[in-house]
mmCIF file of the N, C-alpha and C atoms, coordinates in Angstrom:
data_MODEL
# 
_entry.id   MODEL 
# 
loop_
_atom_site.group_PDB 
_atom_site.id 
_atom_site.type_symbol 
_atom_site.label_atom_id 
_atom_site.label_alt_id 
_atom_site.label_comp_id 
_atom_site.label_asym_id 
_atom_site.label_entity_id 
_atom_site.label_seq_id 
_atom_site.pdbx_PDB_ins_code 
_atom_site.Cartn_x 
_atom_site.Cartn_y 
_atom_site.Cartn_z 
_atom_site.occupancy 
_atom_site.B_iso_or_equiv 
_atom_site.pdbx_formal_charge 
_atom_site.auth_seq_id 
_atom_site.auth_comp_id 
_atom_site.auth_asym_id 
_atom_site.auth_atom_id 
_atom_site.pdbx_PDB_model_num 
ATOM 1   N N  . MET A 1 1  ? 15.726  20.987  9.680   1.00 0.00 ? 1  MET A N  1 
ATOM 2   C CA . MET A 1 1  ? 15.498  19.718  10.519  1.00 0.00 ? 1  MET A CA 1 
ATOM 3   C C  . MET A 1 1  ? 15.048  18.533  9.755   1.00 0.00 ? 1  MET A C  1 
ATOM 4   N N  . ALA A 1 2  ? 15.494  17.468  10.157  1.00 0.00 ? 2  ALA A N  1 
ATOM 5   C CA . ALA A 1 2  ? 15.160  16.321  9.311   1.00 0.00 ? 2  ALA A CA 1 
ATOM 6   C C  . ALA A 1 2  ? 13.466  15.964  9.428   1.00 0.00 ? 2  ALA A C  1 
ATOM 7   N N  . GLU A 1 3  ? 13.117  15.367  8.469   1.00 0.00 ? 3  GLU A N  1 
ATOM 8   C CA . GLU A 1 3  ? 11.576  15.029  8.244   1.00 0.00 ? 3  GLU A CA 1 
ATOM 9   C C  . GLU A 1 3  ? 11.474  13.907  9.353   1.00 0.00 ? 3  GLU A C  1 
ATOM 10  N N  . GLU A 1 4  ? 10.559  14.149  10.373  1.00 0.00 ? 4  GLU A N  1 
ATOM 11  C CA . GLU A 1 4  ? 10.331  13.024  11.336  1.00 0.00 ? 4  GLU A CA 1 
ATOM 12  C C  . GLU A 1 4  ? 9.339   11.962  10.768  1.00 0.00 ? 4  GLU A C  1 
ATOM 13  N N  . ILE A 1 5  ? 9.699   10.747  11.006  1.00 0.00 ? 5  ILE A N  1 
ATOM 14  C CA . ILE A 1 5  ? 8.754   9.547   10.765  1.00 0.00 ? 5  ILE A CA 1 
ATOM 15  C C  . ILE A 1 5  ? 7.976   9.404   11.927  1.00 0.00 ? 5  ILE A C  1 
ATOM 16  N N  . SER A 1 6  ? 6.688   9.813   11.718  1.00 0.00 ? 6  SER A N  1 
ATOM 17  C CA . SER A 1 6  ? 5.650   9.648   12.860  1.00 0.00 ? 6  SER A CA 1 
ATOM 18  C C  . SER A 1 6  ? 4.601   8.655   12.479  1.00 0.00 ? 6  SER A C  1 
ATOM 19  N N  . THR A 1 7  ? 4.546   7.651   13.098  1.00 0.00 ? 7  THR A N  1 
ATOM 20  C CA . THR A 1 7  ? 3.427   6.610   12.673  1.00 0.00 ? 7  THR A CA 1 
ATOM 21  C C  . THR A 1 7  ? 2.896   6.084   14.063  1.00 0.00 ? 7  THR A C  1 
ATOM 22  N N  . PRO A 1 8  ? 1.597   5.991   13.987  1.00 0.00 ? 8  PRO A N  1 
ATOM 23  C CA . PRO A 1 8  ? 0.903   5.268   15.036  1.00 0.00 ? 8  PRO A CA 1 
ATOM 24  C C  . PRO A 1 8  ? 1.446   3.815   15.367  1.00 0.00 ? 8  PRO A C  1 
ATOM 25  N N  . ASP A 1 9  ? 1.057   3.222   16.407  1.00 0.00 ? 9  ASP A N  1 
ATOM 26  C CA . ASP A 1 9  ? 1.369   1.930   16.610  1.00 0.00 ? 9  ASP A CA 1 
ATOM 27  C C  . ASP A 1 9  ? 1.343   1.096   15.318  1.00 0.00 ? 9  ASP A C  1 
ATOM 28  N N  . THR A 1 10 ? 2.444   0.402   14.928  1.00 0.00 ? 10 THR A N  1 
ATOM 29  C CA . THR A 1 10 ? 2.454   -0.371  13.782  1.00 0.00 ? 10 THR A CA 1 
ATOM 30  C C  . THR A 1 10 ? 1.216   -1.179  13.542  1.00 0.00 ? 10 THR A C  1 
ATOM 31  N N  . GLU A 1 11 ? 0.852   -1.811  14.493  1.00 0.00 ? 11 GLU A N  1 
ATOM 32  C CA . GLU A 1 11 ? -0.188  -2.952  14.558  1.00 0.00 ? 11 GLU A CA 1 
ATOM 33  C C  . GLU A 1 11 ? -1.593  -2.197  13.902  1.00 0.00 ? 11 GLU A C  1 
ATOM 34  N N  . THR A 1 12 ? -1.699  -1.002  14.409  1.00 0.00 ? 12 THR A N  1 
ATOM 35  C CA . THR A 1 12 ? -3.148  -0.273  13.741  1.00 0.00 ? 12 THR A CA 1 
ATOM 36  C C  . THR A 1 12 ? -2.962  0.386   12.261  1.00 0.00 ? 12 THR A C  1 
ATOM 37  N N  . LEU A 1 13 ? -1.790  0.150   11.693  1.00 0.00 ? 13 LEU A N  1 
ATOM 38  C CA . LEU A 1 13 ? -1.871  0.767   10.489  1.00 0.00 ? 13 LEU A CA 1 
ATOM 39  C C  . LEU A 1 13 ? -2.508  -0.129  9.493   1.00 0.00 ? 13 LEU A C  1 
ATOM 40  N N  . SER A 1 14 ? -3.255  0.626   8.392   1.00 0.00 ? 14 SER A N  1 
ATOM 41  C CA . SER A 1 14 ? -3.685  -0.101  7.256   1.00 0.00 ? 14 SER A CA 1 
ATOM 42  C C  . SER A 1 14 ? -2.488  -0.622  6.507   1.00 0.00 ? 14 SER A C  1 
ATOM 43  N N  . PHE A 1 15 ? -2.675  -1.457  5.499   1.00 0.00 ? 15 PHE A N  1 
ATOM 44  C CA . PHE A 1 15 ? -1.558  -1.877  4.625   1.00 0.00 ? 15 PHE A CA 1 
ATOM 45  C C  . PHE A 1 15 ? -1.155  -0.605  3.860   1.00 0.00 ? 15 PHE A C  1 
ATOM 46  N N  . GLU A 1 16 ? -1.832  0.322   3.448   1.00 0.00 ? 16 GLU A N  1 
ATOM 47  C CA . GLU A 1 16 ? -1.667  1.397   2.589   1.00 0.00 ? 16 GLU A CA 1 
ATOM 48  C C  . GLU A 1 16 ? -0.924  2.504   3.492   1.00 0.00 ? 16 GLU A C  1 
ATOM 49  N N  . ASP A 1 17 ? -1.156  2.712   4.645   1.00 0.00 ? 17 ASP A N  1 
ATOM 50  C CA . ASP A 1 17 ? -0.342  3.677   5.478   1.00 0.00 ? 17 ASP A CA 1 
ATOM 51  C C  . ASP A 1 17 ? 0.897   3.087   5.828   1.00 0.00 ? 17 ASP A C  1 
ATOM 52  N N  . ALA A 1 18 ? 1.099   1.761   6.135   1.00 0.00 ? 18 ALA A N  1 
ATOM 53  C CA . ALA A 1 18 ? 2.277   1.185   6.497   1.00 0.00 ? 18 ALA A CA 1 
ATOM 54  C C  . ALA A 1 18 ? 3.301   1.203   5.328   1.00 0.00 ? 18 ALA A C  1 
ATOM 55  N N  . LEU A 1 19 ? 2.726   0.959   4.067   1.00 0.00 ? 19 LEU A N  1 
ATOM 56  C CA . LEU A 1 19 ? 3.578   0.912   2.903   1.00 0.00 ? 19 LEU A CA 1 
ATOM 57  C C  . LEU A 1 19 ? 4.146   2.408   2.680   1.00 0.00 ? 19 LEU A C  1 
ATOM 58  N N  . ARG A 1 20 ? 3.258   3.444   2.793   1.00 0.00 ? 20 ARG A N  1 
ATOM 59  C CA . ARG A 1 20 ? 3.460   4.911   2.698   1.00 0.00 ? 20 ARG A CA 1 
ATOM 60  C C  . ARG A 1 20 ? 4.810   5.292   3.639   1.00 0.00 ? 20 ARG A C  1 
ATOM 61  N N  . ALA A 1 21 ? 4.631   4.722   4.891   1.00 0.00 ? 21 ALA A N  1 
ATOM 62  C CA . ALA A 1 21 ? 5.596   5.042   5.857   1.00 0.00 ? 21 ALA A CA 1 
ATOM 63  C C  . ALA A 1 21 ? 6.812   4.248   5.498   1.00 0.00 ? 21 ALA A C  1 
ATOM 64  N N  . LEU A 1 22 ? 6.592   2.944   5.039   1.00 0.00 ? 22 LEU A N  1 
ATOM 65  C CA . LEU A 1 22 ? 7.934   2.332   4.696   1.00 0.00 ? 22 LEU A CA 1 
ATOM 66  C C  . LEU A 1 22 ? 8.786   3.005   3.551   1.00 0.00 ? 22 LEU A C  1 
ATOM 67  N N  . GLU A 1 23 ? 7.961   3.415   2.648   1.00 0.00 ? 23 GLU A N  1 
ATOM 68  C CA . GLU A 1 23 ? 8.547   3.996   1.288   1.00 0.00 ? 23 GLU A CA 1 
ATOM 69  C C  . GLU A 1 23 ? 9.237   5.372   1.743   1.00 0.00 ? 23 GLU A C  1 
ATOM 70  N N  . THR A 1 24 ? 8.791   6.031   2.707   1.00 0.00 ? 24 THR A N  1 
ATOM 71  C CA . THR A 1 24 ? 9.252   7.431   3.164   1.00 0.00 ? 24 THR A CA 1 
ATOM 72  C C  . THR A 1 24 ? 10.786  6.968   3.919   1.00 0.00 ? 24 THR A C  1 
ATOM 73  N N  . ILE A 1 25 ? 10.758  5.899   4.654   1.00 0.00 ? 25 ILE A N  1 
ATOM 74  C CA . ILE A 1 25 ? 11.906  5.610   5.370   1.00 0.00 ? 25 ILE A CA 1 
ATOM 75  C C  . ILE A 1 25 ? 13.079  5.124   4.450   1.00 0.00 ? 25 ILE A C  1 
ATOM 76  N N  . VAL A 1 26 ? 12.609  4.466   3.362   1.00 0.00 ? 26 VAL A N  1 
ATOM 77  C CA . VAL A 1 26 ? 13.534  3.947   2.271   1.00 0.00 ? 26 VAL A CA 1 
ATOM 78  C C  . VAL A 1 26 ? 14.112  5.036   1.614   1.00 0.00 ? 26 VAL A C  1 
ATOM 79  N N  . ARG A 1 27 ? 13.414  6.052   1.263   1.00 0.00 ? 27 ARG A N  1 
ATOM 80  C CA . ARG A 1 27 ? 13.925  7.293   0.650   1.00 0.00 ? 27 ARG A CA 1 
ATOM 81  C C  . ARG A 1 27 ? 14.796  7.906   1.504   1.00 0.00 ? 27 ARG A C  1 
ATOM 82  N N  . ARG A 1 28 ? 14.571  8.112   2.742   1.00 0.00 ? 28 ARG A N  1 
ATOM 83  C CA . ARG A 1 28 ? 15.532  8.803   3.631   1.00 0.00 ? 28 ARG A CA 1 
ATOM 84  C C  . ARG A 1 28 ? 16.636  7.946   3.787   1.00 0.00 ? 28 ARG A C  1 
ATOM 85  N N  . LEU A 1 29 ? 16.527  6.454   3.898   1.00 0.00 ? 29 LEU A N  1 
ATOM 86  C CA . LEU A 1 29 ? 18.008  5.824   4.050   1.00 0.00 ? 29 LEU A CA 1 
ATOM 87  C C  . LEU A 1 29 ? 18.738  5.953   2.824   1.00 0.00 ? 29 LEU A C  1 
ATOM 88  N N  . GLU A 1 30 ? 18.103  5.791   1.606   1.00 0.00 ? 30 GLU A N  1 
ATOM 89  C CA . GLU A 1 30 ? 18.851  5.802   0.453   1.00 0.00 ? 30 GLU A CA 1 
ATOM 90  C C  . GLU A 1 30 ? 19.384  7.210   -0.009  1.00 0.00 ? 30 GLU A C  1 
ATOM 91  N N  . SER A 1 31 ? 18.981  8.230   0.633   1.00 0.00 ? 31 SER A N  1 
ATOM 92  C CA . SER A 1 31 ? 19.388  9.587   0.346   1.00 0.00 ? 31 SER A CA 1 
ATOM 93  C C  . SER A 1 31 ? 20.848  9.592   0.959   1.00 0.00 ? 31 SER A C  1 
ATOM 94  N N  . GLY A 1 32 ? 21.254  8.898   1.878   1.00 0.00 ? 32 GLY A N  1 
ATOM 95  C CA . GLY A 1 32 ? 22.714  8.903   2.368   1.00 0.00 ? 32 GLY A CA 1 
ATOM 96  C C  . GLY A 1 32 ? 22.822  10.059  3.405   1.00 0.00 ? 32 GLY A C  1 
ATOM 97  N N  . ASP A 1 33 ? 21.832  11.037  3.766   1.00 0.00 ? 33 ASP A N  1 
ATOM 98  C CA . ASP A 1 33 ? 22.076  11.973  4.481   1.00 0.00 ? 33 ASP A CA 1 
ATOM 99  C C  . ASP A 1 33 ? 21.541  11.930  5.953   1.00 0.00 ? 33 ASP A C  1 
ATOM 100 N N  . VAL A 1 34 ? 21.345  10.691  6.396   1.00 0.00 ? 34 VAL A N  1 
ATOM 101 C CA . VAL A 1 34 ? 20.743  10.316  7.692   1.00 0.00 ? 34 VAL A CA 1 
ATOM 102 C C  . VAL A 1 34 ? 21.937  9.940   8.489   1.00 0.00 ? 34 VAL A C  1 
ATOM 103 N N  . PRO A 1 35 ? 22.256  10.710  9.654   1.00 0.00 ? 35 PRO A N  1 
ATOM 104 C CA . PRO A 1 35 ? 23.295  10.098  10.714  1.00 0.00 ? 35 PRO A CA 1 
ATOM 105 C C  . PRO A 1 35 ? 23.040  8.619   11.009  1.00 0.00 ? 35 PRO A C  1 
ATOM 106 N N  . LEU A 1 36 ? 24.256  7.930   11.374  1.00 0.00 ? 36 LEU A N  1 
ATOM 107 C CA . LEU A 1 36 ? 24.163  6.502   11.662  1.00 0.00 ? 36 LEU A CA 1 
ATOM 108 C C  . LEU A 1 36 ? 23.199  6.130   12.903  1.00 0.00 ? 36 LEU A C  1 
ATOM 109 N N  . ASP A 1 37 ? 23.048  6.818   13.930  1.00 0.00 ? 37 ASP A N  1 
ATOM 110 C CA . ASP A 1 37 ? 22.054  6.248   14.845  1.00 0.00 ? 37 ASP A CA 1 
ATOM 111 C C  . ASP A 1 37 ? 20.673  6.495   14.410  1.00 0.00 ? 37 ASP A C  1 
ATOM 112 N N  . GLU A 1 38 ? 20.394  7.508   13.736  1.00 0.00 ? 38 GLU A N  1 
ATOM 113 C CA . GLU A 1 38 ? 18.996  7.658   13.224  1.00 0.00 ? 38 GLU A CA 1 
ATOM 114 C C  . GLU A 1 38 ? 18.734  6.591   12.123  1.00 0.00 ? 38 GLU A C  1 
ATOM 115 N N  . SER A 1 39 ? 19.759  6.314   11.333  1.00 0.00 ? 39 SER A N  1 
ATOM 116 C CA . SER A 1 39 ? 19.535  5.299   10.276  1.00 0.00 ? 39 SER A CA 1 
ATOM 117 C C  . SER A 1 39 ? 19.292  4.044   10.861  1.00 0.00 ? 39 SER A C  1 
ATOM 118 N N  . ILE A 1 40 ? 19.933  3.630   12.069  1.00 0.00 ? 40 ILE A N  1 
ATOM 119 C CA . ILE A 1 40 ? 19.435  2.322   12.709  1.00 0.00 ? 40 ILE A CA 1 
ATOM 120 C C  . ILE A 1 40 ? 18.046  2.367   13.243  1.00 0.00 ? 40 ILE A C  1 
ATOM 121 N N  . SER A 1 41 ? 17.698  3.595   13.868  1.00 0.00 ? 41 SER A N  1 
ATOM 122 C CA . SER A 1 41 ? 16.299  3.593   14.282  1.00 0.00 ? 41 SER A CA 1 
ATOM 123 C C  . SER A 1 41 ? 15.425  3.676   13.155  1.00 0.00 ? 41 SER A C  1 
ATOM 124 N N  . LEU A 1 42 ? 15.713  4.151   12.011  1.00 0.00 ? 42 LEU A N  1 
ATOM 125 C CA . LEU A 1 42 ? 14.727  4.108   10.749  1.00 0.00 ? 42 LEU A CA 1 
ATOM 126 C C  . LEU A 1 42 ? 14.777  2.638   10.270  1.00 0.00 ? 42 LEU A C  1 
ATOM 127 N N  . TYR A 1 43 ? 15.792  1.957   10.155  1.00 0.00 ? 43 TYR A N  1 
ATOM 128 C CA . TYR A 1 43 ? 15.906  0.677   9.778   1.00 0.00 ? 43 TYR A CA 1 
ATOM 129 C C  . TYR A 1 43 ? 14.999  -0.285  10.604  1.00 0.00 ? 43 TYR A C  1 
ATOM 130 N N  . ALA A 1 44 ? 15.052  -0.030  12.011  1.00 0.00 ? 44 ALA A N  1 
ATOM 131 C CA . ALA A 1 44 ? 14.257  -0.995  12.909  1.00 0.00 ? 44 ALA A CA 1 
ATOM 132 C C  . ALA A 1 44 ? 12.811  -0.537  12.578  1.00 0.00 ? 44 ALA A C  1 
ATOM 133 N N  . LYS A 1 45 ? 12.382  0.659   12.431  1.00 0.00 ? 45 LYS A N  1 
ATOM 134 C CA . LYS A 1 45 ? 11.013  1.016   12.047  1.00 0.00 ? 45 LYS A CA 1 
ATOM 135 C C  . LYS A 1 45 ? 10.565  0.490   10.950  1.00 0.00 ? 45 LYS A C  1 
ATOM 136 N N  . GLY A 1 46 ? 11.463  0.487   9.779   1.00 0.00 ? 46 GLY A N  1 
ATOM 137 C CA . GLY A 1 46 ? 11.093  0.028   8.513   1.00 0.00 ? 46 GLY A CA 1 
ATOM 138 C C  . GLY A 1 46 ? 10.984  -1.517  8.527   1.00 0.00 ? 46 GLY A C  1 
ATOM 139 N N  . GLU A 1 47 ? 11.630  -2.264  9.473   1.00 0.00 ? 47 GLU A N  1 
ATOM 140 C CA . GLU A 1 47 ? 11.416  -3.685  9.623   1.00 0.00 ? 47 GLU A CA 1 
ATOM 141 C C  . GLU A 1 47 ? 10.106  -3.841  10.158  1.00 0.00 ? 47 GLU A C  1 
ATOM 142 N N  . GLU A 1 48 ? 9.680   -3.097  11.209  1.00 0.00 ? 48 GLU A N  1 
ATOM 143 C CA . GLU A 1 48 ? 8.380   -3.295  11.746  1.00 0.00 ? 48 GLU A CA 1 
ATOM 144 C C  . GLU A 1 48 ? 7.269   -3.120  10.696  1.00 0.00 ? 48 GLU A C  1 
ATOM 145 N N  . LEU A 1 49 ? 7.525   -2.084  9.864   1.00 0.00 ? 49 LEU A N  1 
ATOM 146 C CA . LEU A 1 49 ? 6.481   -1.710  8.952   1.00 0.00 ? 49 LEU A CA 1 
ATOM 147 C C  . LEU A 1 49 ? 6.507   -2.799  7.737   1.00 0.00 ? 49 LEU A C  1 
ATOM 148 N N  . ARG A 1 50 ? 7.576   -3.360  7.414   1.00 0.00 ? 50 ARG A N  1 
ATOM 149 C CA . ARG A 1 50 ? 7.600   -4.388  6.481   1.00 0.00 ? 50 ARG A CA 1 
ATOM 150 C C  . ARG A 1 50 ? 6.938   -5.811  6.962   1.00 0.00 ? 50 ARG A C  1 
ATOM 151 N N  . LYS A 1 51 ? 7.035   -6.133  8.270   1.00 0.00 ? 51 LYS A N  1 
ATOM 152 C CA . LYS A 1 51 ? 6.366   -7.173  8.547   1.00 0.00 ? 51 LYS A CA 1 
ATOM 153 C C  . LYS A 1 51 ? 4.787   -6.937  8.678   1.00 0.00 ? 51 LYS A C  1 
ATOM 154 N N  . ARG A 1 52 ? 4.568   -5.738  9.043   1.00 0.00 ? 52 ARG A N  1 
ATOM 155 C CA . ARG A 1 52 ? 2.937   -5.358  9.046   1.00 0.00 ? 52 ARG A CA 1 
ATOM 156 C C  . ARG A 1 52 ? 2.372   -5.558  7.505   1.00 0.00 ? 52 ARG A C  1 
ATOM 157 N N  . CYS A 1 53 ? 3.262   -5.094  6.731   1.00 0.00 ? 53 CYS A N  1 
ATOM 158 C CA . CYS A 1 53 ? 2.785   -5.190  5.228   1.00 0.00 ? 53 CYS A CA 1 
ATOM 159 C C  . CYS A 1 53 ? 2.650   -6.560  4.845   1.00 0.00 ? 53 CYS A C  1 
ATOM 160 N N  . THR A 1 54 ? 3.620   -7.470  5.249   1.00 0.00 ? 54 THR A N  1 
ATOM 161 C CA . THR A 1 54 ? 3.720   -8.787  4.825   1.00 0.00 ? 54 THR A CA 1 
ATOM 162 C C  . THR A 1 54 ? 2.556   -9.530  5.530   1.00 0.00 ? 54 THR A C  1 
ATOM 163 N N  . GLU A 1 55 ? 2.241   -9.186  6.753   1.00 0.00 ? 55 GLU A N  1 
ATOM 164 C CA . GLU A 1 55 ? 1.076   -9.936  7.436   1.00 0.00 ? 55 GLU A CA 1 
ATOM 165 C C  . GLU A 1 55 ? -0.417  -9.486  6.747   1.00 0.00 ? 55 GLU A C  1 
ATOM 166 N N  . ARG A 1 56 ? -0.461  -8.205  6.524   1.00 0.00 ? 56 ARG A N  1 
ATOM 167 C CA . ARG A 1 56 ? -1.517  -7.852  5.781   1.00 0.00 ? 56 ARG A CA 1 
ATOM 168 C C  . ARG A 1 56 ? -1.848  -8.581  4.579   1.00 0.00 ? 56 ARG A C  1 
ATOM 169 N N  . LEU A 1 57 ? -0.585  -8.671  3.803   1.00 0.00 ? 57 LEU A N  1 
ATOM 170 C CA . LEU A 1 57 ? -0.763  -9.333  2.361   1.00 0.00 ? 57 LEU A CA 1 
ATOM 171 C C  . LEU A 1 57 ? -1.142  -10.702 2.565   1.00 0.00 ? 57 LEU A C  1 
ATOM 172 N N  . GLN A 1 58 ? -0.554  -11.469 3.555   1.00 0.00 ? 58 GLN A N  1 
ATOM 173 C CA . GLN A 1 58 ? -0.726  -12.955 3.743   1.00 0.00 ? 58 GLN A CA 1 
ATOM 174 C C  . GLN A 1 58 ? -2.220  -12.913 4.135   1.00 0.00 ? 58 GLN A C  1 
ATOM 175 N N  . ALA A 1 59 ? -2.741  -12.191 5.111   1.00 0.00 ? 59 ALA A N  1 
ATOM 176 C CA . ALA A 1 59 ? -4.175  -12.209 5.555   1.00 0.00 ? 59 ALA A CA 1 
ATOM 177 C C  . ALA A 1 59 ? -4.939  -11.986 4.284   1.00 0.00 ? 59 ALA A C  1 
ATOM 178 N N  . ALA A 1 60 ? -4.730  -11.165 3.495   1.00 0.00 ? 60 ALA A N  1 
ATOM 179 C CA . ALA A 1 60 ? -5.683  -10.863 2.199   1.00 0.00 ? 60 ALA A CA 1 
ATOM 180 C C  . ALA A 1 60 ? -5.606  -11.992 1.306   1.00 0.00 ? 60 ALA A C  1 
ATOM 181 N N  . GLU A 1 61 ? -4.463  -12.745 1.089   1.00 0.00 ? 61 GLU A N  1 
ATOM 182 C CA . GLU A 1 61 ? -4.156  -13.739 0.418   1.00 0.00 ? 61 GLU A CA 1 
ATOM 183 C C  . GLU A 1 61 ? -5.072  -14.977 0.845   1.00 0.00 ? 61 GLU A C  1 
ATOM 184 N N  . ALA A 1 62 ? -4.832  -15.158 2.154   1.00 0.00 ? 62 ALA A N  1 
ATOM 185 C CA . ALA A 1 62 ? -5.718  -16.419 2.829   1.00 0.00 ? 62 ALA A CA 1 
ATOM 186 C C  . ALA A 1 62 ? -7.280  -16.193 2.557   1.00 0.00 ? 62 ALA A C  1 
ATOM 187 N N  . ARG A 1 63 ? -7.618  -14.952 2.794   1.00 0.00 ? 63 ARG A N  1 
ATOM 188 C CA . ARG A 1 63 ? -8.996  -14.664 2.728   1.00 0.00 ? 63 ARG A CA 1 
ATOM 189 C C  . ARG A 1 63 ? -9.446  -15.004 1.105   1.00 0.00 ? 63 ARG A C  1 
ATOM 190 N N  . ILE A 1 64 ? -8.566  -14.468 0.100   1.00 0.00 ? 64 ILE A N  1 
ATOM 191 C CA . ILE A 1 64 ? -9.075  -14.622 -1.159  1.00 0.00 ? 64 ILE A CA 1 
ATOM 192 C C  . ILE A 1 64 ? -8.967  -16.293 -1.586  1.00 0.00 ? 64 ILE A C  1 
ATOM 193 N N  . ALA A 1 65 ? -8.091  -16.962 -1.041  1.00 0.00 ? 65 ALA A N  1 
ATOM 194 C CA . ALA A 1 65 ? -8.001  -18.284 -1.201  1.00 0.00 ? 65 ALA A CA 1 
ATOM 195 C C  . ALA A 1 65 ? -9.184  -19.106 -0.690  1.00 0.00 ? 65 ALA A C  1 
ATOM 196 N N  . LYS A 1 66 ? -9.954  -18.481 0.451   1.00 0.00 ? 66 LYS A N  1 
ATOM 197 C CA . LYS A 1 66 ? -11.127 -19.175 0.835   1.00 0.00 ? 66 LYS A CA 1 
ATOM 198 C C  . LYS A 1 66 ? -12.458 -18.772 0.289   1.00 0.00 ? 66 LYS A C  1 
ATOM 199 N N  . LEU A 1 67 ? -12.300 -18.068 -0.734  1.00 0.00 ? 67 LEU A N  1 
ATOM 200 C CA . LEU A 1 67 ? -13.543 -17.749 -1.460  1.00 0.00 ? 67 LEU A CA 1 
ATOM 201 C C  . LEU A 1 67 ? -13.996 -18.976 -2.247  1.00 0.00 ? 67 LEU A C  1 
ATOM 202 N N  . THR A 1 68 ? -15.244 -19.239 -2.077  1.00 0.00 ? 68 THR A N  1 
ATOM 203 C CA . THR A 1 68 ? -15.925 -20.463 -2.717  1.00 0.00 ? 68 THR A CA 1 
ATOM 204 C C  . THR A 1 68 ? -16.556 -19.963 -4.102  1.00 0.00 ? 68 THR A C  1 
ATOM 205 N N  . VAL A 1 69 ? -16.432 -20.904 -4.937  1.00 0.00 ? 69 VAL A N  1 
ATOM 206 C CA . VAL A 1 69 ? -17.001 -20.492 -6.201  1.00 0.00 ? 69 VAL A CA 1 
ATOM 207 C C  . VAL A 1 69 ? -17.996 -21.725 -6.785  1.00 0.00 ? 69 VAL A C  1 
ATOM 208 N N  . ASP A 1 70 ? -19.086 -21.481 -7.257  1.00 0.00 ? 70 ASP A N  1 
ATOM 209 C CA . ASP A 1 70 ? -20.010 -22.466 -7.630  1.00 0.00 ? 70 ASP A CA 1 
ATOM 210 C C  . ASP A 1 70 ? -19.619 -22.840 -9.153  1.00 0.00 ? 70 ASP A C  1 
ATOM 211 N N  . ALA A 1 71 ? -20.363 -23.908 -9.639  1.00 0.00 ? 71 ALA A N  1 
ATOM 212 C CA . ALA A 1 71 ? -20.036 -24.488 -11.002 1.00 0.00 ? 71 ALA A CA 1 
ATOM 213 C C  . ALA A 1 71 ? -20.166 -23.615 -12.116 1.00 0.00 ? 71 ALA A C  1 
ATOM 214 N N  . ASN A 1 72 ? -20.831 -22.415 -11.918 1.00 0.00 ? 72 ASN A N  1 
ATOM 215 C CA . ASN A 1 72 ? -20.980 -21.377 -12.830 1.00 0.00 ? 72 ASN A CA 1 
ATOM 216 C C  . ASN A 1 72 ? -19.806 -20.339 -12.826 1.00 0.00 ? 72 ASN A C  1 
ATOM 217 N N  . GLY A 1 73 ? -18.879 -20.523 -11.726 1.00 0.00 ? 73 GLY A N  1 
ATOM 218 C CA . GLY A 1 73 ? -17.902 -19.637 -11.527 1.00 0.00 ? 73 GLY A CA 1 
ATOM 219 C C  . GLY A 1 73 ? -18.229 -18.537 -10.745 1.00 0.00 ? 73 GLY A C  1 
ATOM 220 N N  . ALA A 1 74 ? -19.340 -18.259 -10.321 1.00 0.00 ? 74 ALA A N  1 
ATOM 221 C CA . ALA A 1 74 ? -19.929 -17.288 -9.502  1.00 0.00 ? 74 ALA A CA 1 
ATOM 222 C C  . ALA A 1 74 ? -19.480 -17.367 -7.859  1.00 0.00 ? 74 ALA A C  1 
ATOM 223 N N  . VAL A 1 75 ? -19.028 -16.460 -7.299  1.00 0.00 ? 75 VAL A N  1 
ATOM 224 C CA . VAL A 1 75 ? -18.492 -16.565 -5.765  1.00 0.00 ? 75 VAL A CA 1 
ATOM 225 C C  . VAL A 1 75 ? -19.810 -16.504 -5.083  1.00 0.00 ? 75 VAL A C  1 
ATOM 226 N N  . THR A 1 76 ? -19.686 -17.635 -4.279  1.00 0.00 ? 76 THR A N  1 
ATOM 227 C CA . THR A 1 76 ? -21.032 -18.084 -3.363  1.00 0.00 ? 76 THR A CA 1 
ATOM 228 C C  . THR A 1 76 ? -20.837 -17.566 -1.876  1.00 0.00 ? 76 THR A C  1 
ATOM 229 N N  . GLY A 1 77 ? -19.773 -17.359 -1.638  1.00 0.00 ? 77 GLY A N  1 
ATOM 230 C CA . GLY A 1 77 ? -19.426 -16.921 -0.041  1.00 0.00 ? 77 GLY A CA 1 
ATOM 231 C C  . GLY A 1 77 ? -17.945 -16.732 0.104   1.00 0.00 ? 77 GLY A C  1 
ATOM 232 N N  . ALA A 1 78 ? -17.607 -16.168 1.224   1.00 0.00 ? 78 ALA A N  1 
ATOM 233 C CA . ALA A 1 78 ? -16.347 -16.001 1.777   1.00 0.00 ? 78 ALA A CA 1 
ATOM 234 C C  . ALA A 1 78 ? -16.245 -16.101 3.203   1.00 0.00 ? 78 ALA A C  1 
ATOM 235 N N  . GLN A 1 79 ? -15.147 -16.642 3.685   1.00 0.00 ? 79 GLN A N  1 
ATOM 236 C CA . GLN A 1 79 ? -14.989 -16.742 5.115   1.00 0.00 ? 79 GLN A CA 1 
ATOM 237 C C  . GLN A 1 79 ? -14.397 -15.462 5.526   1.00 0.00 ? 79 GLN A C  1 
ATOM 238 N N  . SER A 1 80 ? -14.432 -15.211 6.850   1.00 0.00 ? 80 SER A N  1 
ATOM 239 C CA . SER A 1 80 ? -13.733 -14.200 7.339   1.00 0.00 ? 80 SER A CA 1 
ATOM 240 C C  . SER A 1 80 ? -12.297 -14.400 7.573   1.00 0.00 ? 80 SER A C  1 
ATOM 241 N N  . PHE A 1 81 ? -11.419 -13.401 7.840   1.00 0.00 ? 81 PHE A N  1 
ATOM 242 C CA . PHE A 1 81 ? -10.043 -13.566 8.053   1.00 0.00 ? 81 PHE A CA 1 
ATOM 243 C C  . PHE A 1 81 ? -9.666  -14.520 9.127   1.00 0.00 ? 81 PHE A C  1 
ATOM 244 N N  . GLY A 1 82 ? -10.493 -14.696 10.153  1.00 0.00 ? 82 GLY A N  1 
ATOM 245 C CA . GLY A 1 82 ? -10.008 -15.684 11.337  1.00 0.00 ? 82 GLY A CA 1 
ATOM 246 C C  . GLY A 1 82 ? -10.564 -16.967 10.997  1.00 0.00 ? 82 GLY A C  1 
ATOM 247 N N  . ALA A 1 83 ? -11.351 -17.189 10.062  1.00 0.00 ? 83 ALA A N  1 
ATOM 248 C CA . ALA A 1 83 ? -11.927 -18.607 9.830   1.00 0.00 ? 83 ALA A CA 1 
ATOM 249 C C  . ALA A 1 83 ? -10.973 -19.494 9.243   1.00 0.00 ? 83 ALA A C  1 
ATOM 250 N N  . ASP A 1 84 ? -11.103 -20.784 9.525   1.00 0.00 ? 84 ASP A N  1 
ATOM 251 C CA . ASP A 1 84 ? -10.198 -21.871 9.083   1.00 0.00 ? 84 ASP A CA 1 
ATOM 252 C C  . ASP A 1 84 ? -10.918 -22.771 8.101   1.00 0.00 ? 84 ASP A C  1 
# 
């Protein structure tokens, strides 16, 4: 029987878990052994996971960009993800 892609709600996945699940989907699709209907479902799940990974990377990038550095180059503080 085919390996089942079982992931919790995409919104609750960490970046690493979402990326791992996405890599599994890509491997299955690239194998060429997946029936068409299942391929379509896998593609849709892969797109959800790709979006989640992109969101997490953008949030991390925004947080890094908000780090403040003093005159000596030392980090003096950081704002949370939600802060503007």
